[in-house]
Backbone as a printed PyTorch tensor [residue, N CA C, xyz], in Angstrom:
tensor([[[ 50.6780, 195.0030, 228.2400],
         [ 49.4590, 194.4190, 227.7240],
         [ 49.3670, 192.9740, 228.2230]],

        [[ 48.2640, 192.6530, 228.8590],
         [ 48.0560, 191.3220, 229.3930],
         [ 47.7060, 190.3590, 228.2590]],

        [[ 47.8440, 189.0910, 228.5170],
         [ 47.5150, 188.0760, 227.5190],
         [ 46.5740, 187.0640, 228.1430]],

        [[ 45.9100, 186.3080, 227.2940],
         [ 44.9180, 185.3430, 227.7650],
         [ 45.5820, 184.0520, 228.2290]],

        [[ 44.8490, 183.3260, 229.0310],
         [ 45.2750, 181.9850, 229.4370],
         [ 45.4860, 181.1230, 228.2010]],

        [[ 44.5800, 181.2490, 227.2430],
         [ 44.6490, 180.4490, 226.0240],
         [ 45.9710, 180.6800, 225.2960]],

        [[ 46.3550, 181.9510, 225.1400],
         [ 47.5970, 182.2730, 224.4460],
         [ 48.8080, 181.7970, 225.2350]],

        [[ 48.7800, 181.9980, 226.5570],
         [ 49.8990, 181.5570, 227.4000],
         [ 50.0760, 180.0490, 227.3270]],

        [[ 48.9790, 179.3180, 227.3900],
         [ 49.0720, 177.8580, 227.3320],
         [ 49.5030, 177.3910, 225.9500]],

        [[ 49.0750, 178.0850, 224.9090],
         [ 49.5270, 177.7360, 223.5550],
         [ 51.0390, 177.8200, 223.4600]],

        [[ 51.6060, 178.8720, 224.0640],
         [ 53.0610, 179.0570, 224.0320],
         [ 53.7680, 177.9170, 224.7500]],

        [[ 53.3470, 177.6230, 225.9770],
         [ 54.0640, 176.5970, 226.7380],
         [ 53.8520, 175.1990, 226.1620]],

        [[ 52.6190, 174.8960, 225.7620],
         [ 52.3490, 173.5660, 225.2080],
         [ 53.0560, 173.3870, 223.8680]],

        [[ 53.0430, 174.4200, 223.0320],
         [ 53.7550, 174.3410, 221.7500],
         [ 55.2320, 174.0700, 221.9600]],

        [[ 55.8360, 174.7610, 222.9240],
         [ 57.2490, 174.5260, 223.2520],
         [ 57.4780, 173.0960, 223.7210]],

        [[ 56.5940, 172.6120, 224.5810],
         [ 56.7200, 171.2370, 225.0840],
         [ 56.6530, 170.2290, 223.9380]],

        [[ 55.7320, 170.4560, 223.0020],
         [ 55.5850, 169.5330, 221.8670],
         [ 56.8350, 169.5370, 220.9890]],

        [[ 57.3490, 170.7260, 220.7000],
         [ 58.5580, 170.8070, 219.8760],
         [ 59.7550, 170.1760, 220.5770]],

        [[ 59.8730, 170.4130, 221.8670],
         [ 60.9750, 169.8100, 222.6330],
         [ 60.8510, 168.2850, 222.6430]],

        [[ 59.6440, 167.8000, 222.8460],
         [ 59.4430, 166.3540, 222.8590],
         [ 59.7920, 165.7300, 221.5140]],

        [[ 59.4050, 166.3800, 220.4190],
         [ 59.7750, 165.8860, 219.0840],
         [ 61.3000, 165.8430, 218.9350]],

        [[ 61.9500, 166.8920, 219.3880],
         [ 63.4150, 166.9590, 219.3020],
         [ 64.0570, 165.8500, 220.1300]],

        [[ 63.6030, 165.6950, 221.3740],
         [ 64.1910, 164.6790, 222.2570],
         [ 63.9510, 163.2720, 221.7120]],

        [[ 62.7750, 163.0380, 221.1610],
         [ 62.4690, 161.7230, 220.5790],
         [ 63.3790, 161.4450, 219.3890]],

        [[ 63.5450, 162.4350, 218.5380],
         [ 64.3900, 162.2720, 217.3460],
         [ 65.8560, 162.0540, 217.7050]],

        [[ 66.2850, 162.5640, 218.8450],
         [ 67.6890, 162.4580, 219.2470],
         [ 67.9200, 161.4660, 220.3910]],

        [[ 66.9320, 160.6090, 220.6360],
         [ 67.0850, 159.6000, 221.6920],
         [ 68.2510, 158.6760, 221.3540]],

        [[ 68.9860, 158.2770, 222.3750],
         [ 70.1900, 157.4530, 222.1690],
         [ 69.8950, 155.9760, 222.0080]],

        [[ 68.7310, 155.5520, 222.4590],
         [ 68.4090, 154.1300, 222.3410],
         [ 66.8890, 153.9320, 222.3810]],

        [[ 66.4940, 152.6820, 222.2000],
         [ 65.0660, 152.3480, 222.1450],
         [ 64.3540, 152.7200, 223.4400]],

        [[ 64.9430, 152.4040, 224.5830],
         [ 64.2970, 152.6940, 225.8660],
         [ 64.0730, 154.1950, 226.0520]],

        [[ 65.0670, 154.9790, 225.6740],
         [ 64.9460, 156.4330, 225.8150],
         [ 63.8630, 156.9660, 224.8680]],

        [[ 63.8400, 156.4480, 223.6560],
         [ 62.8290, 156.8860, 222.6850],
         [ 61.4320, 156.5140, 223.1830]],

        [[ 61.2780, 155.3030, 223.7170],
         [ 59.9810, 154.8960, 224.2600],
         [ 59.5750, 155.7810, 225.4360]],

        [[ 60.5420, 156.1870, 226.2340],
         [ 60.2600, 157.0820, 227.3520],
         [ 59.6590, 158.3950, 226.8480]],

        [[ 60.2990, 159.0010, 225.8470],
         [ 59.8100, 160.2790, 225.3080],
         [ 58.4540, 160.1210, 224.6120]],

        [[ 58.2850, 159.0510, 223.8780],
         [ 57.0040, 158.8110, 223.2200],
         [ 55.8940, 158.6160, 224.2570]],

        [[ 56.2060, 157.8710, 225.3040],
         [ 55.2330, 157.6770, 226.3870],
         [ 54.8920, 158.9950, 227.0660]],

        [[ 55.8790, 159.8550, 227.2480],
         [ 55.6390, 161.1710, 227.8420],
         [ 54.7330, 162.0060, 226.9350]],

        [[ 54.9410, 161.9020, 225.6280],
         [ 54.0990, 162.6340, 224.6810],
         [ 52.6590, 162.1650, 224.7240]],

        [[ 52.4800, 160.8490, 224.7960],
         [ 51.1360, 160.2810, 224.8700],
         [ 50.4570, 160.6820, 226.1830]],

        [[ 51.1950, 160.6440, 227.2670],
         [ 50.6520, 161.0290, 228.5710],
         [ 50.2840, 162.5120, 228.5860]],

        [[ 51.0710, 163.3270, 227.9160],
         [ 50.7680, 164.7530, 227.8370],
         [ 49.4380, 164.9830, 227.1220]],

        [[ 49.2060, 164.2620, 226.0480],
         [ 47.9340, 164.4040, 225.3230],
         [ 46.7810, 163.9020, 226.1930]],

        [[ 46.9980, 162.8110, 226.8910],
         [ 45.9390, 162.2790, 227.7610],
         [ 45.5820, 163.2840, 228.8550]],

        [[ 46.5970, 163.8430, 229.4970],
         [ 46.3140, 164.7270, 230.6290],
         [ 45.9510, 166.1490, 230.2090]],

        [[ 46.5690, 166.6480, 229.1630],
         [ 46.3510, 168.0340, 228.7710],
         [ 45.1480, 168.1940, 227.8620]],

        [[ 44.7990, 167.1730, 227.1250],
         [ 43.6270, 167.3030, 226.2600],
         [ 42.4450, 166.5060, 226.8080]],

        [[ 42.5380, 165.1930, 226.7650],
         [ 41.3840, 164.3770, 227.1290],
         [ 40.9200, 164.6160, 228.5610]],

        [[ 41.8440, 164.6490, 229.4930],
         [ 41.4600, 164.8560, 230.8940],
         [ 40.8850, 166.2510, 231.0950]],

        [[ 41.4690, 167.2430, 230.4540],
         [ 40.9720, 168.6090, 230.6220],
         [ 39.5880, 168.7770, 230.0010]],

        [[ 39.3120, 168.0610, 228.9120],
         [ 37.9730, 168.0970, 228.3330],
         [ 36.9780, 167.4930, 229.3270]],

        [[ 37.3570, 166.3780, 229.9540],
         [ 36.5170, 165.7750, 230.9840],
         [ 36.2690, 166.7830, 232.1010]],

        [[ 37.3190, 167.4670, 232.5440],
         [ 37.1740, 168.4540, 233.6130],
         [ 36.2870, 169.6120, 233.1710]],

        [[ 36.4140, 170.0200, 231.9110],
         [ 35.5570, 171.0720, 231.3820],
         [ 34.0990, 170.6430, 231.3650]],

        [[ 33.8560, 169.3890, 231.0040],
         [ 32.4880, 168.8830, 231.0050],
         [ 31.9360, 168.8260, 232.4290]],

        [[ 32.7950, 168.4650, 233.3800],
         [ 32.3850, 168.4620, 234.7850],
         [ 32.0220, 169.8780, 235.2370]],

        [[ 32.8600, 170.8250, 234.8940],
         [ 32.6070, 172.2090, 235.2930],
         [ 31.2820, 172.6950, 234.6970]],

        [[ 31.0330, 172.3790, 233.4400],
         [ 29.7720, 172.7470, 232.8100],
         [ 28.5970, 172.0950, 233.5460]],

        [[ 28.7320, 170.8240, 233.8730],
         [ 27.6500, 170.0890, 234.5410],
         [ 27.3050, 170.7030, 235.9020]],

        [[ 28.3140, 171.1120, 236.6580],
         [ 27.9890, 171.6910, 237.9710],
         [ 27.3680, 173.0840, 237.8200]],

        [[ 27.7730, 173.8280, 236.8070],
         [ 27.1310, 175.1170, 236.5300],
         [ 25.6750, 174.9030, 236.1320]],

        [[ 25.4180, 173.8920, 235.3160],
         [ 24.0460, 173.6050, 234.8930],
         [ 23.1730, 173.1900, 236.0740]],

        [[ 23.7470, 172.4560, 237.0090],
         [ 22.9990, 172.0700, 238.2060],
         [ 22.5550, 173.3200, 238.9660]],

        [[ 23.4630, 174.2610, 239.1230],
         [ 23.1470, 175.5010, 239.8370],
         [ 22.0910, 176.2950, 239.0800]],

        [[ 22.2430, 176.3950, 237.7530],
         [ 21.2810, 177.1420, 236.9380],
         [ 19.8770, 176.5470, 237.0090]],

        [[ 19.7880, 175.2580, 237.2420],
         [ 18.4860, 174.5880, 237.3730],
         [ 17.9370, 174.7040, 238.7970]],

        [[ 18.7140, 175.3430, 239.6740],
         [ 18.2700, 175.5100, 241.0490],
         [ 18.4380, 174.2780, 241.9130]],

        [[ 19.2280, 173.3410, 241.4600],
         [ 19.4500, 172.1120, 242.2240],
         [ 20.5440, 172.3400, 243.2610]],

        [[ 20.4060, 171.7340, 244.4290],
         [ 21.4690, 171.8750, 245.4330],
         [ 22.7390, 171.1610, 244.9530]],

        [[ 23.8670, 171.7660, 245.2410],
         [ 25.1350, 171.2100, 244.7810],
         [ 26.0000, 170.8820, 245.9970]],

        [[ 25.9440, 169.6440, 246.4000],
         [ 26.7230, 169.1850, 247.5470],
         [ 27.9870, 168.4940, 247.0630]],

        [[ 28.8870, 168.2410, 247.9800],
         [ 30.0840, 167.4800, 247.6410],
         [ 29.7290, 166.0990, 247.1200]],

        [[ 28.7190, 165.4960, 247.7200],
         [ 28.3010, 164.1600, 247.2820],
         [ 27.7710, 164.2010, 245.8440]],

        [[ 27.0110, 165.2540, 245.5140],
         [ 26.4720, 165.3660, 244.1480],
         [ 27.5990, 165.6150, 243.1520]],

        [[ 28.5500, 166.4660, 243.5200],
         [ 29.6800, 166.7370, 242.6360],
         [ 30.5000, 165.4670, 242.4080]],

        [[ 30.6650, 164.6760, 243.4530],
         [ 31.3900, 163.4090, 243.3420],
         [ 30.6420, 162.4510, 242.4190]],

        [[ 29.3260, 162.4240, 242.5410],
         [ 28.4960, 161.5640, 241.6850],
         [ 28.6430, 161.9660, 240.2130]],

        [[ 28.5800, 163.2630, 239.9420],
         [ 28.7210, 163.7570, 238.5670],
         [ 30.1050, 163.4180, 238.0270]],

        [[ 31.1230, 163.6980, 238.8200],
         [ 32.5070, 163.4690, 238.3820],
         [ 32.7600, 161.9880, 238.1240]],

        [[ 32.3040, 161.1440, 239.0340],
         [ 32.4960, 159.6980, 238.8820],
         [ 31.8030, 159.1880, 237.6210]],

        [[ 30.6090, 159.6930, 237.3390],
         [ 29.9020, 159.2920, 236.1180],
         [ 30.6790, 159.6710, 234.8660]],

        [[ 31.2640, 160.8670, 234.8670],
         [ 32.0720, 161.2940, 233.7230],
         [ 33.3310, 160.4430, 233.5820]],

        [[ 33.9940, 160.1760, 234.7020],
         [ 35.1940, 159.3280, 234.6530],
         [ 34.8800, 157.9730, 234.0370]],

        [[ 33.7860, 157.3770, 234.4820],
         [ 33.4110, 156.0690, 233.9460],
         [ 33.1400, 156.1480, 232.4460]],

        [[ 32.4480, 157.2060, 232.0170],
         [ 32.1280, 157.3460, 230.5950],
         [ 33.3870, 157.5800, 229.7710]],

        [[ 34.2570, 158.4680, 230.2350],
         [ 35.4670, 158.7940, 229.4850],
         [ 36.4480, 157.6210, 229.4240]],

        [[ 36.4310, 156.7860, 230.4360],
         [ 37.3860, 155.6690, 230.4850],
         [ 36.8080, 154.3660, 229.9500]],

        [[ 35.5870, 154.3870, 229.4370],
         [ 35.0030, 153.2010, 228.8250],
         [ 34.5930, 152.1320, 229.8090]],

        [[ 34.1650, 152.5370, 230.9930],
         [ 33.7620, 151.5770, 232.0230],
         [ 32.6500, 150.6590, 231.5270]],

        [[ 31.6150, 151.2130, 230.9020],
         [ 30.4790, 150.4070, 230.4330],
         [ 30.8810, 149.4390, 229.3310]],

        [[ 31.9130, 149.8180, 228.5810],
         [ 32.3830, 148.9720, 227.4850],
         [ 33.4000, 147.9350, 227.9530]],

        [[ 33.7820, 148.0090, 229.2150],
         [ 34.7530, 147.0650, 229.7560],
         [ 36.2000, 147.4380, 229.4900]],

        [[ 36.4430, 148.6540, 229.0030],
         [ 37.8250, 149.0780, 228.7210],
         [ 38.6290, 149.1880, 230.0060]],

        [[ 38.0150, 149.7310, 231.0380],
         [ 38.6650, 149.7900, 232.3480],
         [ 37.6150, 150.0740, 233.4060]],

        [[ 37.8630, 149.5870, 234.5830],
         [ 36.9610, 149.8130, 235.7080],
         [ 37.5290, 150.9400, 236.5650]],

        [[ 36.6550, 151.8690, 236.9440],
         [ 37.0610, 153.0120, 237.7380],
         [ 36.6010, 152.8070, 239.1760]],

        [[ 37.5370, 152.8320, 240.0950],
         [ 37.2360, 152.7140, 241.5190],
         [ 36.4180, 153.9370, 241.9400]],

        [[ 35.3180, 153.7520, 242.6720],
         [ 34.4960, 154.8860, 243.1010],
         [ 35.2680, 155.9460, 243.8990]],

        [[ 36.3670, 155.5570, 244.5070],
         [ 37.1570, 156.5340, 245.2610],
         [ 37.6800, 157.6690, 244.3820]],

        [[ 37.8370, 157.4080, 243.0860],
         [ 38.3080, 158.4480, 242.1760],
         [ 37.2570, 159.5320, 241.9430]],

        [[ 36.0400, 159.2800, 242.3430],
         [ 34.9790, 160.2580, 242.1720],
         [ 35.2270, 161.5620, 242.9190]],

        [[ 36.0280, 161.5210, 243.9590],
         [ 36.3130, 162.7160, 244.7630],
         [ 37.4760, 163.5310, 244.1830]],

        [[ 38.0780, 163.0640, 243.1260],
         [ 39.2400, 163.7410, 242.5400],
         [ 38.9610, 165.2160, 242.2450]],

        [[ 37.7390, 165.5570, 241.8790],
         [ 37.3750, 166.9400, 241.5680],
         [ 37.7760, 167.9020, 242.6890]],

        [[ 37.7590, 167.4260, 243.9290],
         [ 37.9410, 168.3020, 245.0910],
         [ 39.3450, 168.8960, 245.2030]],

        [[ 40.3340, 168.2950, 244.5620],
         [ 41.6920, 168.8370, 244.7080],
         [ 42.1640, 169.5870, 243.4570]],

        [[ 41.2670, 169.8990, 242.5460],
         [ 41.6550, 170.5760, 241.3050],
         [ 41.3330, 172.0680, 241.4290]],

        [[ 42.3550, 172.8900, 241.6550],
         [ 42.1100, 174.3240, 241.8790],
         [ 41.6760, 175.0880, 240.6290]],

        [[ 41.8730, 174.5270, 239.4570],
         [ 41.5360, 175.2240, 238.2150],
         [ 40.0430, 175.5380, 238.0960]],

        [[ 39.2120, 174.8420, 238.8550],
         [ 37.7770, 175.0920, 238.7680],
         [ 37.3990, 176.4790, 239.2880]],

        [[ 38.3270, 177.1360, 239.9560],
         [ 38.0570, 178.4840, 240.4630],
         [ 38.4340, 179.5540, 239.4470]],

        [[ 38.8210, 179.1500, 238.2480],
         [ 39.2510, 180.0950, 237.2110],
         [ 38.4210, 179.9520, 235.9460]],

        [[ 37.1290, 180.0180, 236.0590],
         [ 36.1960, 180.0610, 234.9400],
         [ 36.5610, 179.3250, 233.6610]],

        [[ 36.3720, 178.0530, 233.6410],
         [ 36.5950, 177.2030, 232.4710],
         [ 38.0480, 177.2340, 231.9780]],

        [[ 38.9530, 177.4200, 232.9120],
         [ 40.3800, 177.3560, 232.5970],
         [ 40.7120, 176.0200, 231.9440]],

        [[ 40.1400, 174.9440, 232.4520],
         [ 40.4780, 173.6030, 231.9570],
         [ 40.1140, 173.4460, 230.4870]],

        [[ 39.0140, 174.0470, 230.0790],
         [ 38.6180, 173.9680, 228.6790],
         [ 39.6180, 174.7280, 227.8010]],

        [[ 40.0640, 175.8850, 228.2890],
         [ 41.0580, 176.6560, 227.5470],
         [ 42.3620, 175.8630, 227.4160]],

        [[ 42.7130, 175.1520, 228.4500],
         [ 43.9260, 174.3500, 228.4480],
         [ 43.8580, 173.2730, 227.3660]],

        [[ 42.7190, 172.5980, 227.2870],
         [ 42.5460, 171.5320, 226.2990],
         [ 42.5550, 172.0830, 224.8760]],

        [[ 41.8020, 173.1430, 224.6420],
         [ 41.7260, 173.6670, 223.2840],
         [ 43.0310, 174.3230, 222.8510]],

        [[ 43.7520, 174.9170, 223.8020],
         [ 45.0390, 175.5120, 223.4280],
         [ 46.0250, 174.4310, 222.9950]],

        [[ 45.8780, 173.2180, 223.5230],
         [ 46.7510, 172.1280, 223.0860],
         [ 46.4600, 171.7750, 221.6290]],

        [[ 45.1990, 171.8180, 221.2430],
         [ 44.8510, 171.5290, 219.8510],
         [ 45.4450, 172.5900, 218.9280]],

        [[ 45.3240, 173.8490, 219.3120],
         [ 45.9200, 174.9200, 218.5130],
         [ 47.4270, 174.7810, 218.4250]],

        [[ 48.0540, 174.4660, 219.5530],
         [ 49.5070, 174.2780, 219.5790],
         [ 49.9150, 173.0960, 218.6960]],

        [[ 49.0950, 172.0540, 218.6640],
         [ 49.4080, 170.8850, 217.8280],
         [ 49.4320, 171.2670, 216.3580]],

        [[ 48.4540, 172.0590, 215.9290],
         [ 48.4420, 172.4590, 214.5230],
         [ 49.6290, 173.3840, 214.2330]],

        [[ 49.9580, 174.2540, 215.1710],
         [ 51.1070, 175.1310, 214.9730],
         [ 52.4080, 174.3450, 214.9190]],

        [[ 52.6050, 173.4010, 215.8230],
         [ 53.8740, 172.6520, 215.8090],
         [ 53.9980, 171.8140, 214.5530]],

        [[ 52.8820, 171.2530, 214.0730],
         [ 52.9190, 170.5380, 212.7890],
         [ 53.3790, 171.4710, 211.6780]],

        [[ 52.8160, 172.6710, 211.6600],
         [ 53.1810, 173.6430, 210.6260],
         [ 54.6460, 174.0560, 210.7550]],

        [[ 55.1140, 174.2430, 211.9850],
         [ 56.5160, 174.6370, 212.2010],
         [ 57.4520, 173.5460, 211.6970]],

        [[ 57.1160, 172.2950, 211.9780],
         [ 57.9490, 171.1750, 211.5340],
         [ 57.9430, 171.0720, 210.0030]],

        [[ 56.7900, 171.2740, 209.3870],
         [ 56.6710, 171.1300, 207.9290],
         [ 57.1510, 172.3630, 207.1650]],

        [[ 56.8140, 173.5600, 207.6550],
         [ 57.1130, 174.7890, 206.9200],
         [ 58.3560, 175.5180, 207.4110]],

        [[ 58.7220, 175.2750, 208.6620],
         [ 59.8680, 175.9740, 209.2240],
         [ 59.5700, 177.4090, 209.6180]],

        [[ 60.4520, 178.3150, 209.1950],
         [ 60.4170, 179.7050, 209.6330],
         [ 59.0970, 180.4320, 209.3810]],

        [[ 58.4410, 180.2870, 208.2350],
         [ 57.1720, 181.0100, 208.0510],
         [ 56.1330, 180.6710, 209.1330]],

        [[ 56.0110, 179.4070, 209.4550],
         [ 55.0530, 179.0080, 210.4910],
         [ 55.5200, 179.4710, 211.8620]],

        [[ 56.8230, 179.3720, 212.1270],
         [ 57.3540, 179.8490, 213.4120],
         [ 57.1100, 181.3440, 213.5590]],

        [[ 57.2680, 182.1000, 212.4830],
         [ 57.0230, 183.5430, 212.5270],
         [ 55.5520, 183.8490, 212.8210]],

        [[ 54.6370, 183.0630, 212.2440],
         [ 53.2050, 183.2580, 212.5170],
         [ 52.9010, 182.9820, 213.9890]],

        [[ 53.5320, 181.9380, 214.5190],
         [ 53.3190, 181.5910, 215.9230],
         [ 53.8690, 182.6920, 216.8270]],

        [[ 55.0590, 183.1810, 216.5220],
         [ 55.6430, 184.2580, 217.3230],
         [ 54.8090, 185.5380, 217.2280]],

        [[ 54.2640, 185.8260, 216.0680],
         [ 53.4030, 187.0030, 215.9120],
         [ 52.1530, 186.8700, 216.7820]],

        [[ 51.6000, 185.6700, 216.8340],
         [ 50.4510, 185.4090, 217.7050],
         [ 50.8190, 185.6920, 219.1530]],

        [[ 51.9720, 185.1890, 219.5810],
         [ 52.3880, 185.3670, 220.9690],
         [ 52.6990, 186.8360, 221.2740]],

        [[ 53.3280, 187.5170, 220.3340],
         [ 53.6560, 188.9380, 220.5220],
         [ 52.4070, 189.8040, 220.6020]],

        [[ 51.3200, 189.3600, 219.9950],
         [ 50.0820, 190.1320, 220.0190],
         [ 49.4870, 190.1930, 221.4240]],

        [[ 49.9460, 189.2960, 222.3050],
         [ 49.5130, 189.3170, 223.6980],
         [ 48.0080, 189.3120, 223.8390]],

        [[ 47.4950, 190.2890, 224.5670],
         [ 46.0600, 190.3840, 224.8030],
         [ 45.4050, 191.4640, 223.9650]],

        [[ 45.9780, 191.7700, 222.8100],
         [ 45.4570, 192.8440, 221.9630],
         [ 44.1120, 192.5110, 221.3260]],

        [[ 43.7350, 191.2350, 221.3320],
         [ 42.4530, 190.8180, 220.7660],
         [ 42.0850, 189.4890, 221.4130]],

        [[ 40.9040, 189.0060, 221.1000],
         [ 40.4970, 187.6930, 221.5890],
         [ 41.4120, 186.6290, 220.9870]],

        [[ 41.7360, 185.5940, 221.7640],
         [ 42.6260, 184.5410, 221.2460],
         [ 42.1370, 183.9320, 219.9310]],

        [[ 40.8260, 183.7530, 219.8020],
         [ 40.2830, 183.1880, 218.5720],
         [ 40.6750, 184.0380, 217.3650]],

        [[ 40.5540, 185.3510, 217.5010],
         [ 40.9010, 186.2550, 216.4000],
         [ 42.3970, 186.2430, 216.1300]],

        [[ 43.2000, 186.2100, 217.1830],
         [ 44.6620, 186.1580, 217.0140],
         [ 45.0660, 184.8830, 216.2820]],

        [[ 44.4510, 183.7880, 216.6510],
         [ 44.7380, 182.5110, 215.9860],
         [ 44.3270, 182.5620, 214.5170]],

        [[ 43.1670, 183.1280, 214.2440],
         [ 42.7060, 183.2240, 212.8450],
         [ 43.6920, 184.0430, 212.0120]],

        [[ 44.1820, 185.1460, 212.5680],
         [ 45.1570, 185.9610, 211.8380],
         [ 46.4540, 185.1890, 211.6030]],

        [[ 46.7380, 184.2440, 212.4930],
         [ 47.9450, 183.4360, 212.3470],
         [ 47.7160, 182.2200, 211.4480]],

        [[ 46.4880, 182.0820, 210.9230],
         [ 46.2170, 181.0100, 209.9600],
         [ 45.5490, 179.7740, 210.5220]],

        [[ 45.1010, 179.8290, 211.7760],
         [ 44.4440, 178.6660, 212.3790],
         [ 43.0750, 179.0790, 212.8960]],

        [[ 42.0520, 178.3670, 212.4270],
         [ 40.6860, 178.6500, 212.8590],
         [ 40.2860, 177.5870, 213.8790]],

        [[ 40.2170, 177.9980, 215.1350],
         [ 39.9050, 177.0580, 216.2190],
         [ 38.4580, 176.5700, 216.1760]],

        [[ 37.6220, 177.1720, 215.3260],
         [ 36.2330, 176.7370, 215.2060],
         [ 36.0650, 175.6600, 214.1420]],

        [[ 37.1710, 175.2190, 213.5540],
         [ 37.1300, 174.1460, 212.5560],
         [ 37.7110, 172.8710, 213.1730]],

        [[ 37.5070, 171.7470, 212.5370],
         [ 38.0730, 170.4970, 213.0570],
         [ 39.6060, 170.4060, 212.9410]],

        [[ 40.2270, 171.2150, 212.0940],
         [ 41.6550, 171.0570, 211.7800],
         [ 42.5820, 171.0040, 212.9940]],

        [[ 42.4770, 171.9100, 213.9710],
         [ 43.4030, 171.8210, 215.1060],
         [ 43.2350, 170.5230, 215.9050]],

        [[ 42.0040, 170.0960, 216.0610],
         [ 41.7170, 168.8840, 216.8430],
         [ 42.1660, 167.6420, 216.0740]],

        [[ 41.9970, 167.6880, 214.7620],
         [ 42.4770, 166.5890, 213.9220],
         [ 44.0050, 166.5130, 213.9570]],

        [[ 44.6570, 167.6650, 214.0050],
         [ 46.1270, 167.6800, 214.0920],
         [ 46.5880, 167.0250, 215.3880]],

        [[ 45.8930, 167.3090, 216.4730],
         [ 46.2600, 166.7150, 217.7580],
         [ 46.0440, 165.2050, 217.7450]],

        [[ 44.9020, 164.7660, 217.2380],
         [ 44.6100, 163.3250, 217.1810],
         [ 45.5830, 162.6190, 216.2380]],

        [[ 45.9300, 163.2590, 215.1300],
         [ 46.9130, 162.6670, 214.2060],
         [ 48.2680, 162.5400, 214.8950]],

        [[ 48.6410, 163.5330, 215.6840],
         [ 49.9020, 163.4600, 216.4370],
         [ 49.8800, 162.3190, 217.4330]],

        [[ 48.7470, 162.1350, 218.0990],
         [ 48.6110, 161.0320, 219.0470],
         [ 48.7200, 159.6940, 218.3140]],

        [[ 48.0890, 159.5820, 217.1650],
         [ 48.1530, 158.3420, 216.3850],
         [ 49.5900, 158.0570, 215.9490]],

        [[ 50.3210, 159.1040, 215.5330],
         [ 51.7280, 158.9130, 215.1340],
         [ 52.5540, 158.3880, 216.3080]],

        [[ 52.3270, 158.9320, 217.4800],
         [ 53.0670, 158.4730, 218.6620],
         [ 52.7580, 157.0070, 218.9290]],

        [[ 51.4840, 156.6380, 218.9080],
         [ 51.1110, 155.2440, 219.1700],
         [ 51.6770, 154.3140, 218.1140]],

        [[ 51.6600, 154.7360, 216.8440],
         [ 52.2350, 153.9150, 215.7740],
         [ 53.7340, 153.7160, 215.9960]],

        [[ 54.4080, 154.7860, 216.3830],
         [ 55.8510, 154.6820, 216.6030],
         [ 56.1700, 153.7760, 217.7920]],

        [[ 55.3670, 153.8630, 218.8460],
         [ 55.5460, 152.9790, 220.0010],
         [ 55.3510, 151.5340, 219.5770]],

        [[ 54.3160, 151.2780, 218.7880],
         [ 54.0310, 149.9150, 218.3340],
         [ 55.1780, 149.3510, 217.5110]],

        [[ 55.7460, 150.1510, 216.6190],
         [ 56.8710, 149.7140, 215.8020],
         [ 58.0780, 149.4110, 216.6920]],

        [[ 58.3700, 150.3140, 217.6230],
         [ 59.5190, 150.1080, 218.5170],
         [ 59.3400, 148.8830, 219.4040]],

        [[ 58.1300, 148.6750, 219.8970],
         [ 57.8760, 147.5130, 220.7530],
         [ 58.0780, 146.1990, 220.0050]],

        [[ 57.9000, 146.2430, 218.6850],
         [ 58.0900, 145.0430, 217.8740],
         [ 59.5430, 144.7680, 217.5260]],

        [[ 60.4230, 145.6960, 217.8640],
         [ 61.8450, 145.5410, 217.5550],
         [ 62.5800, 144.9380, 218.7440]],

        [[ 63.6250, 144.1690, 218.4660],
         [ 64.4050, 143.6020, 219.5670],
         [ 65.1970, 144.6810, 220.3040]],

        [[ 65.4800, 144.4090, 221.5910],
         [ 66.3760, 145.2060, 222.4360],
         [ 66.0860, 146.6120, 222.4730]]])
């Protein structure tokens, strides 16, 4: 029985999150702990925020085609660059994006797999809620997660998640991910304020 991209990514991302929590908790010193915390923050940036940006880009190019507009490399670069600037706070002065980054879309093979990037981002949110539950509840939550994974492709991922106690159509999984990101940033801030 085949399984969905969403379920597969939930498994790998959930494992990565649990491993990162373990490595952070068992770090031998401040530098090592900061390394793991930074890796966790970077994972959220690339696996969630960046993938959402990529999903929005993919939607935008589909909409261009549906409107009958020509879709050239230059137009795709223009769309992508506009999204990068918006996501990175260019107008607000948070950071300036070099126009050369507008071509980044061209080397991302995931665009050939029908909104794969969106599945990647949302599966991270589901995995975040599951890992929180595993850390807080232990075996009962781990058993629910394993049951979800064992179900493979027997149903739509949304239904499998609901049976496992997580409704991806609610804010809860996304709030769990953002709360995890906030915890990482808080921990980094505390560590940075400590000597050595």
